[in-house]
C-alpha positions in Angstrom: 0.1 0.0 0.2 1.3 3.3 -1.0 0.5 6.5 0.8 1.9 9.1 -1.7 0.0 10.8 -4.4 1.2 9.9 -7.7 2.5 6.5 -6.9 2.9 3.6 -9.8 -0.2 1.8 -9.3 0.8 -1.5 -10.9 -0.2 -4.6 -8.7 -0.8 -2.5 -6.1 -3.0 -0.1 -4.3 -2.8 3.8 -4.0 -4.3 4.9 -0.7 -3.1 8.6 0.7 -3.5 9.4 4.0 -6.5 11.3 4.9 -8.3 10.1 1.5 -11.2 8.4 1.7 -10.8 7.0 -2.1 -8.5 3.9 -2.9 -7.5 2.7 -6.0 -6.4 -0.7 -6.5 -5.6 -2.5 -9.3 -6.3 -6.3 -9.6 -6.6 -9.4 -11.9 -9.5 -11.7 -12.2 -8.3 -15.4 -13.2 -9.2 -16.9 -16.3 -12.1 -19.3 -16.3 -12.3 -22.1 -18.6 -15.3 -22.0 -21.0 -18.3 -24.2 -19.7 -17.1 -23.6 -15.9 -19.5 -21.6 -13.7 -18.5 -18.2 -12.7 -16.0 -17.6 -10.3 -17.1 -14.6 -8.3 -14.5 -12.2 -7.0 -17.1 -11.1 -4.2 -20.3 -12.6 -2.9 -23.1 -11.0 -3.4 -23.3 -8.0 -0.9 -24.6 -4.4 -0.7 -22.8 -1.4 1.0 -24.8 0.8 3.0 -22.5 4.0 2.9 -20.3 3.3 0.1 -20.1 3.3 -3.5 -17.8 1.2 -5.5 -16.7 1.3 -9.3 -14.7 -0.8 -11.8 -12.7 0.1 -14.8 -11.4 -2.4 -17.1 -7.8 -2.5 -18.3 -7.6 -5.7 -20.0 -10.0 -8.4 -20.7 -13.6 -8.2 -19.6 -15.8 -8.2 -16.2 -19.4 -9.1 -15.7 -20.8 -6.9 -12.9 -24.0 -7.2 -11.5 -25.8 -4.0 -9.9 -29.0 -4.5 -8.6 -31.0 -6.6 -11.2 -29.1 -5.7 -14.1 -25.9 -7.6 -15.4 -23.5 -5.4 -17.2 -20.5 -6.5 -19.7 -17.8 -4.4 -19.2 -14.9 -4.7 -21.8 -11.4 -3.2 -21.6 -11.8 0.9 -21.6 -15.1 0.7 -19.8 -16.3 1.0 -16.4 -19.5 0.5 -14.0 -20.6 2.2 -10.8 -22.2 0.3 -8.1 -24.0 2.9 -5.9 -24.7 2.2 -2.4 -27.6 0.5 -1.6 -27.5 -2.0 -4.5 -26.5 -5.6 -4.3 -23.5 -6.4 -6.7 -21.0 -9.0 -7.4 -18.8 -9.5 -10.5 -16.7 -11.9 -12.2 -14.6 -12.6 -15.2 -16.6 -14.3 -17.8 -13.7 -15.5 -20.3 -11.1 -17.8 -20.3 -8.3 -15.0 -20.4 -7.4 -13.1 -17.3 -9.0 -9.6 -16.7 -7.1 -6.7 -15.1 -9.0 -4.0 -13.6 -9.2 -0.8 -11.3 -11.3 -1.0 -8.5 -12.3 2.5 -6.9 -13.7 2.1 -3.5 -13.7 3.8 0.0 -11.0 3.4 2.6 -13.6 1.3 4.4 -14.4 -1.1 1.8 -10.7 -1.2 1.3 -10.3 -2.1 4.9 -13.2 -4.7 4.6 -11.2 -6.5 1.9 -7.8 -6.3 4.0 -9.6 -8.4 6.6 -11.2 -10.8 4.3 -8.3 -11.4 2.3 -5.9 -11.7 5.7 -8.6 -13.9 7.3 -7.9 -17.3 5.7 -10.8 -19.6 5.2 -13.8 -18.0 7.0 -17.0 -19.5 7.5 -20.5 -17.8 6.5 -21.4 -16.6 9.9 -18.0 -14.9 10.6 -18.1 -13.4 7.0 -21.3 -12.0 7.8 -20.4 -10.4 10.9 -17.0 -8.9 9.1 -19.3 -7.6 6.6 -21.5 -5.8 9.0 -18.6 -4.1 11.0 -17.5 -2.4 7.7 -21.1 -1.3 6.6 -21.9 -3.9 4.4 -24.6 -7.1 4.5 -23.7 -10.2 3.1 -26.7 -11.3 0.7 -27.7 -15.1 -0.2 
């Protein structure tokens, strides 16, 4: 994580001190044709924060509310707070994307990624701690 404005972002995160905006560059693994989607996040809703995805390479499919959006390289989609969302790579090649999120959402992801294998109840509790609700 960097707290310097204008730092290189490749394979990392830009999170300056005092800012509520965090940029992270991530890759969604390729999924072989005929396989079910590999969701990058379970279906959930943020009660206070928006989130956005900008695709750099490949393609993402993003569900926001009841709508699914195909998001090719060079395009973006925003998930406003209060709408359930999830996303995945629908293609057999990797997808690289920028995730634009709040500092609160970034902290949630840090906890989830550092927590090892979590049970559903434990995940619900963690999501709630960061202003989110795990659905389904």
